[in-house]
Every structure is written in C-alpha cells, then in structure tokens.
C-alpha positions as CSV (number, residue, x, y, z in Angstrom):
1,M,-9.9,154.2,6.3
2,C,-10.7,154.8,2.6
3,A,-7.0,154.3,2.2
4,E,-7.1,150.9,3.2
5,V,-10.9,149.5,1.5
6,C,-9.8,151.5,-2.2
7,D,-6.6,149.3,-1.0
8,A,-8.6,145.9,-1.3
9,T,-10.7,146.5,-3.7
10,C,-7.9,147.5,-6.2
11,R,-6.4,144.3,-5.1
12,V,-10.0,141.9,-5.2
13,L,-10.7,143.5,-8.4
14,S,-6.8,143.0,-9.5
15,E,-6.1,139.7,-9.3
16,D,-10.0,137.6,-8.2
17,N,-10.7,137.1,-12.3
18,R,-13.7,134.9,-10.9
19,M,-15.9,137.8,-9.5
20,D,-19.2,137.9,-11.7
21,E,-20.1,141.5,-12.1
22,D,-22.7,141.0,-8.9
23,S,-19.8,140.6,-6.7
24,I,-18.2,143.2,-9.2
25,R,-20.8,145.7,-8.3
26,V,-20.6,144.8,-4.1
27,Q,-17.7,145.3,-3.8
28,L,-17.4,148.7,-5.3
29,E,-20.3,149.8,-3.1
30,W,-18.9,148.9,0.1
31,C,-15.6,150.8,-1.4
32,R,-17.5,154.3,-2.8
33,T,-20.0,154.0,0.5
34,V,-17.1,153.6,3.2
35,C,-15.5,156.1,0.7
36,L,-18.5,158.9,1.4
37,E,-18.6,157.9,5.1
38,C,-14.3,159.1,5.5
39,A,-15.2,162.0,3.4
40,H,-17.7,162.9,5.6
41,A,-16.4,162.1,8.9
42,F,-13.5,164.3,7.2
43,D,-15.7,167.8,6.5
44,K,-16.2,167.9,10.4
45,Q,-12.2,168.1,10.9
46,P,-10.7,171.8,10.3
47,G,-7.6,171.3,7.8
48,A,-8.9,167.7,6.4
49,E,-9.8,169.4,3.0
50,E,-7.4,167.2,1.1
51,S,-8.4,164.1,2.6
52,A,-12.2,165.1,2.1
53,A,-12.1,165.7,-1.6
54,A,-9.2,162.1,-1.8
55,C,-12.0,160.2,-0.8
56,R,-14.5,162.0,-2.6
57,A,-12.4,160.9,-6.0
58,C,-12.0,157.5,-5.0
59,A,-15.8,157.6,-4.2
60,Q,-16.5,158.9,-8.3
61,A,-14.0,156.5,-9.0
62,C,-16.1,153.4,-7.6
63,T,-19.2,154.7,-9.5
64,D,-17.7,155.8,-12.7
65,F,-16.5,152.1,-12.6
66,M,-20.2,150.3,-12.0
67,A,-21.2,152.7,-14.9
68,T,-19.0,150.8,-17.0
69,L,-20.7,147.7,-16.4
70,T,-23.2,146.1,-18.0
C-alpha cells in the first residue's frame, strides 16, 4: 500500500499544477501517514526490515517536502 500511495502522490504532485499549498499538504500528510502505518505493520513481520525502512524513508521525504512549503 505504501508504494501505491507514494506513486499516486508523485503523480498528483507532478501532473496537477493547480493544487494550492493546503491541498499539497493534505496529499503529503496522507502519504506520510499511510507510509508510517505500513512501516509499523512491516515491523511485525520477520524479514521485512527493508520494506519498513523504505516506507519510513518515503514518510520522511513527505515530511521534508512539507517543511519546504511556506
């Protein structure tokens, strides 16, 4: 689910240049939240450490992007 949400967020942000800052924040927060939830789910699965790390990296990228918005 994390990968699908990240992909959707990337497509929305790159293709829809009419989004205002609030809409961008909502999209990024949704992506960040889903990625963190997925990371927590992967934490419970043996051998899924890389997947959990990838989800956390995506969540961090969303956080970093939000920090650049004014």
